[in-house]
C-alpha positions in Angstrom: 76.3 140.8 50.7 77.1 141.8 47.1 74.6 144.7 47.3 76.2 145.9 50.6 79.6 145.8 49.1 78.4 147.7 46.0 76.9 150.5 48.2 80.1 150.7 50.3 82.2 150.8 47.2 80.1 153.6 45.8 80.2 155.5 49.1 84.0 155.2 49.2 84.3 156.3 45.6 82.2 159.5 46.0 83.4 160.5 49.5 87.1 159.9 48.7 87.1 162.2 45.7 84.8 164.7 47.5 87.1 164.9 50.6 90.3 165.1 48.5 88.8 167.8 46.3 87.7 169.9 49.2 91.0 169.5 51.1 92.6 170.8 47.9 90.2 173.8 47.9 91.1 174.6 51.5 94.9 174.3 50.8 94.9 177.5 48.8 93.5 179.4 51.7 96.3 177.9 53.8 98.8 178.8 51.1 97.6 182.4 51.3 98.0 182.3 55.1 101.4 180.8 54.9 102.9 183.0 52.2 101.3 186.2 53.5 102.6 185.5 57.0 106.1 184.9 55.6 106.0 187.9 53.2 104.0 190.5 55.0 104.2 189.5 58.7 101.5 190.0 61.4 99.8 192.9 59.7 99.4 191.0 56.5 98.0 188.0 58.4 95.5 190.3 60.2 94.4 191.9 56.9 93.9 188.4 55.4 91.9 187.3 58.3 89.6 190.3 58.2 89.0 189.7 54.4 88.4 185.9 54.6 84.6 186.4 55.6 84.1 187.9 52.1 85.5 184.8 50.5 83.3 182.7 52.7 80.2 184.6 51.6 81.1 184.2 47.9 82.0 180.6 48.3 78.8 180.0 50.3 76.7 181.6 47.6 78.4 179.3 45.1 77.5 176.3 47.2 73.9 177.6 47.7 73.5 177.5 43.9 75.6 174.4 43.2 74.4 172.2 46.0 70.8 173.4 45.7 70.6 173.1 42.0 72.6 169.8 41.7 70.5 168.2 44.5 67.3 168.8 42.7 69.0 167.9 39.4 70.0 164.5 40.9 66.5 163.8 42.1 65.0 164.6 38.6 67.6 162.4 36.9 66.8 159.6 39.4 63.2 159.9 38.4 64.1 159.9 34.7 62.8 163.5 34.3 65.5 164.8 32.0 63.5 167.8 30.8 63.1 169.3 34.3 66.7 168.3 35.1 68.0 170.6 32.3 65.6 173.4 33.3 67.0 173.3 36.8 70.6 173.5 35.5 69.6 176.5 33.2 67.8 178.3 36.0 70.8 177.8 38.3 73.1 179.4 35.6 70.6 182.4 35.4 70.7 183.0 39.1 74.5 182.7 39.1 74.9 185.4 36.6 72.6 187.8 38.5 74.4 187.2 41.8 77.8 187.6 40.2 76.8 191.1 38.9 75.7 192.0 42.4 79.1 191.0 43.9 81.0 192.9 41.2 78.9 196.0 42.0 79.7 195.7 45.7 83.4 195.3 44.9 83.5 198.5 42.7 81.4 200.8 44.8 81.4 199.5 48.5 84.7 197.7 49.2 86.1 200.5 51.5 82.9 200.7 53.6 82.9 196.9 53.8 86.5 196.9 55.1 85.6 199.4 57.8 82.7 197.2 58.8 85.0 194.2 59.0 87.2 196.0 61.5 90.2 197.1 59.5 92.2 200.0 61.2 94.6 202.4 59.5 97.5 199.9 59.8 95.9 197.2 57.8 93.1 199.0 55.9 94.9 199.3 52.5 95.8 195.6 52.4 92.4 194.5 53.5 90.7 196.7 50.9 92.9 195.3 48.1 92.1 191.7 49.1 88.3 192.4 49.4 88.0 194.3 46.1 89.8 191.8 44.0 87.9 188.9 45.5 84.6 190.5 44.7 85.7 191.3 41.1 86.6 187.6 40.6 83.3 186.4 42.1 81.8 185.3 38.8 84.7 182.7 38.5 84.1 181.5 42.1 80.4 181.1 41.6 80.5 179.4 38.2 83.2 177.0 39.3 81.2 175.9 42.4 78.0 175.4 40.3 79.8 173.4 37.6 81.8 171.2 40.0 78.5 170.3 41.9 76.7 169.4 38.6 79.6 167.4 37.2 79.8 165.4 40.5 76.1 164.8 40.5 76.3 163.7 36.9 78.4 160.8 38.0 81.9 162.2 37.6 83.3 162.7 41.2 86.9 162.1 39.9 86.7 164.9 37.4 85.3 167.3 40.1 88.1 166.4 42.4 90.8 166.8 39.7 89.4 170.3 38.8 89.5 171.4 42.4 93.0 170.1 42.9 94.3 171.7 39.7 92.9 175.1 40.9 94.5 174.7 44.3 97.9 173.7 42.9 97.9 176.7 40.6 97.1 179.0 43.5 99.9 177.6 45.7 102.5 178.0 42.9 101.3 181.5 41.9 101.1 182.6 45.5 104.8 182.0 45.9 105.7 183.6 42.5 103.5 186.7 43.0 104.5 187.4 46.7 108.2 186.7 46.6 109.9 186.9 43.1 107.4 189.5 41.8 107.0 191.2 45.2 103.3 192.0 44.5 102.4 191.8 48.2 98.7 191.2 49.2 97.6 191.9 45.6 99.7 188.9 44.4 98.1 186.7 47.0 94.5 187.5 46.1 95.3 187.5 42.4 96.5 183.9 42.6 93.4 183.0 44.6 91.2 184.7 42.0 92.7 182.9 39.0 92.5 179.4 40.6 88.7 178.8 39.9 89.4 179.8 36.2 92.0 177.0 36.0 89.5 174.6 37.6 86.8 175.5 35.0 89.3 175.1 32.1 89.8 171.5 33.2 86.0 171.0 33.5 85.5 172.4 30.1 86.5 169.1 28.6 83.4 167.6 30.2 80.7 170.2 29.7 81.5 170.5 26.0 81.3 166.7 25.6 78.4 164.6 24.3 78.4 162.4 27.4 77.3 165.0 29.9 73.8 164.8 31.2 73.0 168.5 31.6 72.4 171.2 29.0 71.4 174.8 28.9 67.9 174.9 27.4 65.6 177.7 26.3 63.5 178.5 29.4 62.4 181.4 31.6 63.7 181.9 35.2 60.9 180.0 37.0 60.1 181.1 40.6 59.4 177.6 41.8 62.8 176.4 40.6 64.5 179.4 42.3 62.7 178.5 45.5 63.7 174.9 45.3 67.3 175.7 44.6 67.5 178.2 47.5 65.7 175.8 49.9 67.9 172.8 49.0 71.1 174.8 49.0 70.4 176.9 52.1 72.1 174.6 54.7 75.4 174.7 52.6 75.1 178.4 52.2 74.5 179.0 55.9 77.4 176.7 56.8 79.7 178.9 54.8 78.4 182.4 55.5 78.0 181.6 59.2 81.8 180.9 59.2 82.3 184.4 57.9 79.9 185.9 60.3 81.5 184.1 63.2 84.9 185.3 62.0 83.7 188.9 62.0 82.2 188.5 65.5 85.3 186.8 66.8 87.6 189.4 65.2 85.7 192.2 67.0 85.7 190.4 70.3 89.4 189.5 70.1 90.3 193.0 69.0 88.9 194.3 72.2 90.7 191.6 74.3 94.1 191.3 72.6 94.3 193.6 69.6 95.8 192.9 66.2 98.1 190.2 67.5 95.1 188.3 68.9 93.3 188.6 65.5 96.5 187.2 63.8 96.4 184.2 66.2 92.8 183.6 65.4 93.6 183.9 61.7 95.9 180.9 62.0 93.3 178.9 64.0 90.4 179.9 61.7 92.3 179.0 58.5 93.5 175.7 60.0 89.9 174.9 61.0 89.0 175.4 57.3 90.9 172.1 56.6 88.8 170.4 59.3 85.5 171.7 58.0 86.4 171.0 54.3 87.1 167.4 55.2 83.5 167.2 56.3 82.3 169.4 53.5 83.9 167.0 51.1 82.1 164.2 52.8 78.9 166.2 52.5 79.4 166.7 48.8 80.3 163.1 48.3 77.2 161.6 50.0 74.7 164.2 48.7 74.4 162.6 45.2 74.0 159.1 46.9 71.3 160.4 49.3 69.4 162.1 46.4 69.7 159.0 44.2 68.5 156.5 46.7 65.8 158.8 48.0 64.5 159.4 44.4 64.3 155.6 44.0 62.5 155.2 47.3 65.3 153.0 48.7 65.2 154.2 52.3 67.3 151.3 53.7 70.2 152.4 51.4 70.0 156.1 52.5 70.3 154.8 56.1 73.4 152.7 55.2 75.0 155.8 53.6 74.2 157.8 56.8 75.8 155.1 59.0 79.0 155.0 56.9 79.2 158.8 57.0 78.8 158.9 60.8 81.6 156.3 61.2 83.8 158.4 58.8 83.2 161.5 60.9 84.2 159.7 64.2 87.4 158.3 62.7 88.3 161.5 61.0 87.7 163.5 64.2 90.1 161.3 66.2 92.8 161.7 63.6 92.3 165.5 63.2 92.2 166.4 66.9 95.1 164.1 67.8 97.2 165.7 65.1 96.3 169.3 66.3 96.9 168.5 69.9 100.3 166.8 69.5 101.7 169.2 66.9 100.1 172.5 67.8 103.4 174.2 68.6 105.0 173.2 65.3 101.8 174.0 63.3 101.6 177.6 64.7 105.3 178.2 64.2 104.8 177.7 60.4 102.7 180.9 60.3 104.7 182.9 62.9 107.4 184.3 60.7 108.2 187.2 63.2 108.5 184.7 66.1 105.9 186.7 68.1 105.7 185.0 71.5 102.3 186.4 72.3 100.8 185.2 69.0 102.5 181.8 69.4 101.1 181.1 72.9 97.7 182.5 72.1 97.3 180.4 69.0 98.6 177.2 70.5 96.3 177.4 73.5 93.4 178.4 71.2 94.0 175.5 68.7 93.6 172.9 71.5 90.3 174.3 72.7 88.8 175.3 69.3 89.3 171.9 67.7 87.3 170.1 70.4 84.4 171.0 68.1 85.7 168.6 65.4 83.4 165.7 66.1 80.3 167.8 66.6 80.9 170.0 63.5 81.2 166.9 61.3 78.1 165.3 62.7 76.1 168.4 62.0 77.2 168.7 58.4 76.3 165.1 57.8 72.8 165.4 59.3 72.1 168.6 57.5 72.9 167.1 54.1 70.9 164.0 55.0 67.8 166.0 55.8 68.2 168.3 52.8 68.8 165.4 50.3 65.7 163.5 51.6 63.6 166.7 51.3 63.3 167.2 55.1 64.4 170.8 54.6 63.0 172.4 57.7 65.2 170.4 60.2 68.2 171.1 58.0 67.4 174.9 58.0 66.9 174.9 61.8 70.2 173.2 62.4 72.0 175.5 60.0 70.6 178.6 61.5 71.2 177.4 65.1 74.9 176.6 64.6 75.6 179.4 62.2 73.8 182.4 63.7 71.3 181.9 66.5 73.5 180.1 69.1 77.1 180.9 68.3 77.0 184.7 68.3 75.3 185.1 71.7 77.5 182.2 73.0 80.6 184.1 71.9 79.7 187.2 73.8 78.5 185.3 76.8 81.5 182.9 77.2 84.1 185.7 76.4 82.5 187.8 79.1 82.8 184.9 81.5 86.3 183.6 80.6 87.8 186.1 78.2 89.9 184.3 75.4 89.2 180.8 76.9 85.5 181.5 76.4 86.1 182.7 72.8 87.9 179.4 72.0 85.3 177.2 73.6 82.1 178.8 72.2 82.4 177.0 68.8 82.6 173.6 70.5 79.7 174.4 72.9 77.5 175.5 70.0 78.2 172.5 67.8 77.6 170.1 70.7 74.2 171.5 71.4 73.2 171.4 67.7 74.4 167.8 67.4 72.0 166.8 70.3 69.1 168.6 68.5 70.1 166.9 65.1 69.9 163.4 66.7 66.5 164.3 68.2 65.3 165.4 64.8 66.5 162.2 63.2 64.8 159.9 65.6 61.6 162.0 65.4 61.5 161.7 61.6 62.3 158.0 61.8 59.5 157.4 64.2 57.0 159.5 62.1 57.8 157.5 59.0 57.5 154.2 60.7 54.0 155.2 62.0 53.0 156.4 58.6 54.0 153.0 57.1 52.0 151.1 59.7 48.9 153.2 59.0 49.1 152.5 55.2 
């Protein structure tokens, strides 16, 4: 009984701080949405929504490196292999620098072409380009912050990771208001506040990664191909989860532009940014349970990994009930917060869309939990298949098919339909792996 309580306490400790930290991270996107809608109206909201996929791609790349590197780091530490743990950390930093330089180059030379690809027309092009360019120029801060937060968490400091994320979010909210309203800096002010927030987060983390108590160090080593492969393989599901969100937004934006124009895109912007809160609750859960899965897997304690999985599934079910009930009951009030121009078309479209779009909540949470379970226990192929199915392979054709059948209703339902199918496949993978391991143990 004591052991069970200890595991439950550890689970609650990690997941509470993980969820709280990720909600804080999502709040600054909502702050952008709220202040931009109040200060710049429907066009500003449309520009922001068109630019958000770029943020998703940067953030996803940061999670690719952070979750991938930190997962392998935790396994090495669990096996008392401190030398390779530090080599993994160092190689993760090397890759982060290289990818940051790539993002900066895109921001300097290709931001305008990127905005045209995203669907910005002449009425919102200038604002979209400003947001995209500045985001890309701040990409080193976003990438490094994600990497350091993941490693600090996996080094046994989930409270500090949460505090750093919340500090960055709080700074962003305050500076959003100051830059957009008193300073009248428009969309540039919104993205500038967002760009500086990971720097604030890293300043808080600096206390830890300069201390003698930390478990990871930069060591003298080359960039090793095997480590790069491991980092990318283990971080791939988290990466796909984020970039697929951006790809889905691009696809939805183009479909909605053809059905309802910029007002429809503004309505989807409200829904998409609110859904970030939903997904970040589960991303926080994911980041909380990942070190525990890796730790117990490294120690060959399979019964404890199953316990953590059961706790996570229960958390998803309870969270889904709370999230969907809140959205369903308060949808009118929620949308009105972002409808500064009292646009009736935008209001009715967003309210109707919220109620349908958020039916995906339970399935989205289950898929995130199963993906990190498979990844952390080195069953990377099922995790990759699930990530690709829900992020690219199923949802895009589903969006075109259902929108052709039922117009906007089809657009709102395709997310839930996709996540439901993937959840069924995830459960099948889980029982197949469980059966295979049981047979392997019997044959020993």
